[in-house]
Each structure stands twice: as structure tokens, then as C-alpha cells.
Steps between C-alpha positions, in 0.01 A plus 500: 500500500656828389447805723595859421562731796723788599859444600434673835198283578690184413779600737247523782324166439771289335531255789125463541461433128774239513308314769209457257698268273751510218249521214468879516676685219538850642590785267561843649491856371738757641446875525620543140266235359777245450381141541708240681480138597723492805803706403461429127350769276224362277328637193147602598378366165606153612278486809126437522395498867194323635495714815572870547559671831445872451635608837550865584867452408394466134305827490774674302516206256125480435537550120749211482274281713191566290698443180589156631143423600336609175772345287495172687306182428520310830392758756237373743515713814628840615526620859466879498618745766188719472160473665311713246454370147375809317805515272387362158811280480342258748200447273742418217686254719183317603366509145818320396400220736729558798370467853558819697544530876497835679711603796367549851850567637445874519163480679639507855722801427216694336269416791754644744530813285123542516480443874792729589361788296143458618591470868728804490222709348233377741735562792604855401872421488583788265311750718694386805829540315397849396409591857835368623689700238316814613549423872121512521354313801183409309232244597423300185216254475515200265277231360522159663530231235235282664241770440576529126341336199724377219406431141730295275409505130641177359586205720784299356823412678570863595152554640524182705833608648354840594204328667733275702685801637187700564314226691678542839400867509130413494402733216194430286600369156297491181641369173378552145554216255314291244471189718240581766567192715567578869865536596657422837611819675285721277183661631331556164567391140336704224508556128612827343139614465498553878774767493255795519366350824837403645714807430310744728582277800860402422783666695774328297455397136765280340511439125651154452313378193613397155489754220250402232215654303273482804739665746676758282415842643293345781609782732344780300286805585206301641737286709658801670172688539369198692804451727475572869655840581823439690561158344836365383547365146788261428577378148756222466345336192516695173505873432229476234246406767498863614382808312771735628303818418204365698735413786635855504148638524413249771802594710378858495180381672676255738353214294752348568691693764819313407614298199786250515609419146761252382377481139408765244349548157843602369816340640752629584284779640579821305701752700231766446211284626282669762515179705863556612426805713139455607486514883243218517687258275766248593665336205767244425663383179307176440705332771247381757625152407862578595505300824813309588319165502355517149788332315516205740124446480518518120773235496299274729187541286680405179662195658171380644324551168783321319454205736126505433551532124728198491258301718194595293340683795302827483723807483476783752356830369430368152334763283168442328463602134231750602758687708688597185190560289488164319 
């Protein structure tokens, strides 16, 4: 079985791969797109992998990777490093007949990003820092998390990790998703049609859904006009979920009072964007997934899925054709 992966990823898992048997033909790509089998350079035209591991290490070599996939004849499965599949290349990959598995490795890091930002805003951390800087002995009230209502739009691996971290605080949690079956640790499960009813009560709204024709621009004028004044909006999914002009207008009304944004309609965010300097906006450079445990979890996920693939067992996080528009 021939596998194509990055040189860096192979260095991390070489021993664990070796323990799986000697029938694995591992070909690696280095940072310059040079293919090797061990220390020997090989012509990329001479390889035709069955399995592709598109780890984060291969991000800079994506064109080379996709050239191999679309030019190959034996490809059967690709493990991707992303959770969202809105890039059209994934539809092409699945249309070619490859199985596609998504990554959940970043979910824990993104959940911590969400929780840290939300808690610091509910607890008036910035106001306390300002008072300290001014030597102002000021009595500042804050919102207890247990008294807040949270709304997560989209409930995949990231949403589940947020819910796990929120549960000990005792907050009320509602999730919006297509599957309306009850969920452990969730107080209410609703479809997107319920948003006009849910938004006026939500203290924290987290956008964690996939980007598709149904969700594009979901946070538009009506969304913000319906939000609870004083609420917090956090978007860690895709920038195109949010109408940024409608958000700007909403911030002027305290609907929401704060926006935490890791993703944007245009990335990198233009230097002249109003978002950089708005006093109610916190932003980061699409790096909510930059936790120090992500790489190790990604390695473990690939190795477990490789074991399952070889054993003919169901793969973790396998994408459905409908997720890529097929």
C-alpha cells in the first residue's frame, strides 16, 4: 500500500508506522515538493498512492498534492487536515472516487479559544485592566456564567468540544443543527428556522457551522436586529457566514455588544478594514486552531484511521457526499 505524506509528518510517526507492518510503501514530500522514498529522491510521475495524508505540514505543497491525486489512478482515501469542506477541491476529490476524512484535531483548541474569549468578556476582564491602569478603585459587576444562555449554530466536533467545556459552568445551552435528535449535555436542539426565537434570549452566540448555500450570510441584518442587546458573537467557522456591514450596524446598537472574530470575508484582513480598530471587536488571524496539541491529535487521528482502513472498519470523521455538494 503506497502512502503519500509530508516529510515532517513521517518523521513524527515513522516508528508507529513501522509497527503496522512492512507492506507500507511510504513516499514523502519535503517543503520544496521533492518526493523521497527513505533518503532516495523519486520522480513524482513514478508514484501512484492509494492513501494520501494531507497533514498541516503539506499546506504549502497543496498544488503538488492535488496534482498527484487528480493525476493518479489508484487513490482510494485522503485524510485532510481541515474540518470545513467548502473548498471546491474536496468535491472534485470525492467525485474522483476517493473517500475523504475530515480532521477533528483542532476542535479542542478552537473550543478553548471560544471559552477564553467568552469568559473574559462576561467577566469584565478588560474593564478591570483599564481600571488598574488608571489607578481607579472601581467596583465592577460581571455576569456569572451559570446565569447565561449560549447558542451554538452548528454542532460538529467543535461544537461538541465547546459544550463539554461549558457544562461544568451550568449555563443553558441550545444548539442549532439539521438533526433534531436530543443531545446529552444540551438543553435544546433546534433547526435554523428557530433562530428568530432563540437569538433574543442568547447571551453568547457561537457560529460553528459549515459554509454552504444555506448558511452563507446567515448572520445578516435580520440576525443582528434580533440579537439580545449586550450579547457576545463569536465566529470561528467561516467569514462568509457574517454580513460584515450588518455586523457593523449591529455593534452600533449593542446587538451584539462584542464580536470575537477569527475568520473574515477577505483573508488576510485588509489593513484598512474597519474591524481592526473597532472598540467592540476582538480579532485574530484565522488561528483559533493554533493550540499546541493539534499536531499530535492530527497524527493520532491519521494513524487510527489508517488502522481502520487496513482492517476494513468504518473511518472516523468520514465525509458524506452531501457535505461537498455532491
